[in-house]
C-alpha positions as YAML, in Angstrom:
chain: A
units: angstrom
residues:
- id: 1
  name: MET
  ca: [-11.99, 29.55, 17.77]
- id: 2
  name: ASN
  ca: [-8.68, 31.18, 18.06]
- id: 3
  name: TYR
  ca: [-5.59, 29.72, 16.28]
- id: 4
  name: HIS
  ca: [-2.20, 30.31, 14.80]
- id: 5
  name: VAL
  ca: [-0.46, 28.33, 12.07]
- id: 6
  name: GLU
  ca: [2.95, 27.09, 12.71]
- id: 7
  name: LEU
  ca: [5.76, 25.43, 10.83]
- id: 8
  name: LEU
  ca: [7.24, 22.34, 12.48]
- id: 9
  name: ALA
  ca: [10.65, 21.55, 10.91]
- id: 10
  name: LYS
  ca: [10.81, 18.20, 12.60]
- id: 11
  name: PRO
  ca: [7.51, 17.08, 13.60]
- id: 12
  name: HIS
  ca: [6.48, 14.24, 15.94]
- id: 13
  name: LYS
  ca: [4.68, 11.28, 14.40]
- id: 14
  name: ILE
  ca: [1.76, 12.06, 16.52]
- id: 15
  name: VAL
  ca: [1.13, 15.13, 14.38]
- id: 16
  name: ARG
  ca: [0.91, 13.04, 11.33]
- id: 17
  name: GLN
  ca: [-1.58, 10.90, 13.01]
- id: 18
  name: ILE
  ca: [-3.75, 13.74, 14.24]
- id: 19
  name: ILE
  ca: [-3.84, 15.07, 10.53]
- id: 20
  name: LEU
  ca: [-4.44, 11.47, 9.29]
- id: 21
  name: ASN
  ca: [-7.35, 11.04, 11.68]
- id: 22
  name: GLY
  ca: [-9.19, 14.34, 10.69]
- id: 23
  name: LEU
  ca: [-8.87, 13.52, 7.01]
- id: 24
  name: SER
  ca: [-10.04, 9.96, 7.27]
- id: 25
  name: ASP
  ca: [-12.95, 11.24, 9.51]
- id: 26
  name: PHE
  ca: [-13.86, 13.80, 6.85]
- id: 27
  name: ASN
  ca: [-13.48, 11.46, 3.90]
- id: 28
  name: ARG
  ca: [-15.85, 8.98, 5.84]
- id: 29
  name: THR
  ca: [-18.54, 11.26, 6.36]
- id: 30
  name: ALA
  ca: [-18.32, 13.46, 3.54]
- id: 31
  name: LEU
  ca: [-17.25, 11.54, 0.55]
- id: 32
  name: MET
  ca: [-18.42, 7.91, 1.32]
- id: 33
  name: PRO
  ca: [-20.57, 7.33, 4.44]
- id: 34
  name: GLY
  ca: [-20.26, 4.02, 5.97]
- id: 35
  name: LEU
  ca: [-16.79, 3.44, 4.11]
- id: 36
  name: GLU
  ca: [-14.57, 0.86, 6.08]
- id: 37
  name: VAL
  ca: [-10.95, 1.25, 5.61]
- id: 38
  name: GLU
  ca: [-9.04, -1.76, 6.97]
- id: 39
  name: ASP
  ca: [-5.19, -2.26, 7.32]
- id: 40
  name: VAL
  ca: [-3.86, -5.32, 5.74]
- id: 41
  name: ALA
  ca: [-0.51, -7.02, 6.57]
- id: 42
  name: ILE
  ca: [1.42, -10.09, 5.44]
- id: 43
  name: VAL
  ca: [4.53, -10.76, 7.35]
- id: 44
  name: ILE
  ca: [7.46, -12.88, 6.51]
- id: 45
  name: ARG
  ca: [8.72, -14.38, 10.04]
- id: 46
  name: HIS
  ca: [11.95, -16.14, 11.07]
- id: 47
  name: ALA
  ca: [10.91, -19.88, 11.53]
- id: 48
  name: GLU
  ca: [12.29, -20.40, 14.85]
- id: 49
  name: SER
  ca: [12.38, -16.87, 16.46]
- id: 50
  name: ARG
  ca: [9.01, -15.88, 15.02]
- id: 51
  name: GLU
  ca: [10.79, -12.38, 14.61]
- id: 52
  name: ILE
  ca: [9.26, -10.40, 11.63]
- id: 53
  name: LEU
  ca: [11.67, -10.08, 8.89]
- id: 54
  name: GLY
  ca: [9.71, -8.09, 6.25]
- id: 55
  name: GLY
  ca: [6.45, -8.35, 4.54]
- id: 56
  name: LEU
  ca: [3.58, -6.30, 2.80]
- id: 57
  name: TRP
  ca: [1.57, -3.37, 4.41]
- id: 58
  name: GLY
  ca: [-1.45, -1.86, 2.80]
- id: 59
  name: ARG
  ca: [-5.14, -1.17, 3.25]
- id: 60
  name: THR
  ca: [-8.50, -1.69, 1.78]
- id: 61
  name: GLY
  ca: [-11.10, 0.82, 1.24]
- id: 62
  name: TRP
  ca: [-13.18, 2.55, -1.63]
- id: 63
  name: GLU
  ca: [-13.23, -1.03, -3.09]
- id: 64
  name: TRP
  ca: [-9.43, -0.83, -3.87]
- id: 65
  name: LEU
  ca: [-6.32, -2.41, -2.23]
- id: 66
  name: THR
  ca: [-3.73, 0.16, -1.65]
- id: 67
  name: ILE
  ca: [-0.26, -1.61, -1.30]
- id: 68
  name: GLU
  ca: [1.95, 0.92, 0.80]
- id: 69
  name: TYR
  ca: [5.10, -1.22, 1.48]
- id: 70
  name: VAL
  ca: [6.56, -4.36, 0.24]
- id: 71
  name: PHE
  ca: [9.79, -5.47, 1.76]
- id: 72
  name: VAL
  ca: [11.98, -8.50, 1.51]
- id: 73
  name: PRO
  ca: [15.21, -8.86, 3.24]
- id: 74
  name: GLU
  ca: [17.96, -9.08, 0.49]
- id: 75
  name: ASP
  ca: [19.06, -12.75, 1.76]
- id: 76
  name: LEU
  ca: [15.47, -13.83, 1.02]
- id: 77
  name: ARG
  ca: [15.05, -12.33, -2.33]
- id: 78
  name: GLY
  ca: [14.80, -14.24, -5.61]
- id: 79
  name: GLN
  ca: [12.62, -16.87, -3.82]
- id: 80
  name: GLY
  ca: [9.05, -15.56, -5.14]
- id: 81
  name: LEU
  ca: [8.21, -14.13, -1.69]
- id: 82
  name: ALA
  ca: [7.32, -10.72, -3.06]
- id: 83
  name: THR
  ca: [4.94, -12.46, -5.54]
- id: 84
  name: ARG
  ca: [3.49, -14.42, -2.62]
- id: 85
  name: LEU
  ca: [2.96, -11.41, -0.58]
- id: 86
  name: ILE
  ca: [1.17, -9.67, -3.26]
- id: 87
  name: ALA
  ca: [-0.93, -12.59, -4.30]
- id: 88
  name: MET
  ca: [-2.20, -12.88, -0.58]
- id: 89
  name: ALA
  ca: [-2.91, -9.23, -0.40]
- id: 90
  name: GLU
  ca: [-4.88, -9.34, -3.66]
- id: 91
  name: ASP
  ca: [-6.90, -12.40, -2.48]
- id: 92
  name: GLU
  ca: [-7.67, -10.73, 0.85]
- id: 93
  name: ALA
  ca: [-8.67, -7.46, -0.91]
- id: 94
  name: ALA
  ca: [-10.92, -9.54, -3.19]
- id: 95
  name: ALA
  ca: [-12.62, -11.20, -0.25]
- id: 96
  name: ARG
  ca: [-13.21, -7.71, 1.30]
- id: 97
  name: GLY
  ca: [-14.93, -6.68, -1.80]
- id: 98
  name: CYS
  ca: [-12.09, -4.74, -3.71]
- id: 99
  name: HIS
  ca: [-12.13, -4.73, -7.54]
- id: 100
  name: SER
  ca: [-8.77, -3.25, -8.11]
- id: 101
  name: ALA
  ca: [-5.32, -2.66, -6.58]
- id: 102
  name: TRP
  ca: [-2.79, 0.24, -6.85]
- id: 103
  name: LEU
  ca: [0.77, 0.91, -5.61]
- id: 104
  name: ASP
  ca: [3.86, 2.96, -6.36]
- id: 105
  name: THR
  ca: [7.52, 2.46, -6.48]
- id: 106
  name: LEU
  ca: [10.94, 4.08, -6.85]
- id: 107
  name: ASN
  ca: [12.70, 0.64, -7.54]
- id: 108
  name: ARG
  ca: [13.17, -0.18, -11.35]
- id: 109
  name: ASP
  ca: [13.52, -3.88, -10.27]
- id: 110
  name: ALA
  ca: [10.16, -3.83, -8.39]
- id: 111
  name: LEU
  ca: [8.65, -1.99, -11.29]
- id: 112
  name: LYS
  ca: [9.42, -5.16, -13.44]
- id: 113
  name: LEU
  ca: [8.02, -7.51, -10.91]
- id: 114
  name: TYR
  ca: [4.79, -5.52, -10.66]
- id: 115
  name: GLU
  ca: [4.34, -5.32, -14.43]
- id: 116
  name: ARG
  ca: [5.10, -9.22, -14.48]
- id: 117
  name: LEU
  ca: [2.28, -9.56, -11.90]
- id: 118
  name: GLY
  ca: [-0.27, -7.71, -14.27]
- id: 119
  name: TYR
  ca: [0.14, -4.10, -12.89]
- id: 120
  name: GLU
  ca: [0.03, -1.39, -15.35]
- id: 121
  name: ARG
  ca: [1.51, 2.10, -15.20]
- id: 122
  name: PHE
  ca: [-0.89, 4.98, -15.01]
- id: 123
  name: GLY
  ca: [1.65, 7.56, -13.92]
- id: 124
  name: GLU
  ca: [5.23, 8.60, -13.66]
- id: 125
  name: LEU
  ca: [6.73, 11.28, -11.62]
- id: 126
  name: THR
  ca: [10.08, 12.13, -13.20]
- id: 127
  name: ASP
  ca: [13.05, 13.50, -11.24]
- id: 128
  name: PHE
  ca: [11.55, 12.00, -8.03]
- id: 129
  name: PRO
  ca: [14.33, 11.72, -6.81]
- id: 130
  name: LYS
  ca: [16.44, 13.61, -9.16]
- id: 131
  name: GLY
  ca: [17.54, 11.41, -12.05]
- id: 132
  name: GLY
  ca: [15.00, 8.78, -11.17]
- id: 133
  name: SER
  ca: [11.21, 8.46, -11.11]
- id: 134
  name: ARG
  ca: [8.45, 7.22, -9.07]
- id: 135
  name: PHE
  ca: [5.99, 4.79, -10.89]
- id: 136
  name: PHE
  ca: [2.27, 4.54, -10.08]
- id: 137
  name: LEU
  ca: [0.61, 1.19, -11.08]
- id: 138
  name: GLN
  ca: [-2.83, -0.35, -10.93]
- id: 139
  name: LYS
  ca: [-4.31, -3.87, -11.52]
- id: 140
  name: LYS
  ca: [-7.85, -5.16, -11.90]
- id: 141
  name: LEU
  ca: [-8.44, -7.96, -9.58]
- id: 142
  name: LYS
  ca: [-10.04, -11.21, -10.38]
- id: 143
  name: GLU
  ca: [-13.59, -11.53, -10.45]
- id: 144
  name: THR
  ca: [-14.78, -13.66, -7.54]
- id: 145
  name: ALA
  ca: [-17.68, -16.24, -8.07]
- id: 146
  name: LEU
  ca: [-20.72, -15.27, -6.19]
- id: 147
  name: PRO
  ca: [-22.24, -17.85, -3.90]
...
């Protein structure tokens, strides 16, 4: 196979998808055959227009819930929506057979919320960004009763 290596200073999103697809395929076949990774999304919708205003995006796989993004619009904050989004994602993850969840954040206010919800820090990347930190947290999910 002929090839060359090239730096793409401003890559298109499709490049990320090609790399991600290749890595996902490798992980499924080499590390955990039969592994199903599924996306999970819980959205906040405007009551009348049904427009999506925010929500949670994550995925389940390897018996873990990975919470990638949580966004609550500023005018809706302080109403427990983030707590509700996370609880719904955790419930869905448990139903999919997940035993634990993890997430990361740069936001110290979000860090406090996640810790109140039972997430424990397992790592901190300091000066990411400069003067700040990126925090990594995990939580054991509730045991579900077997039928």
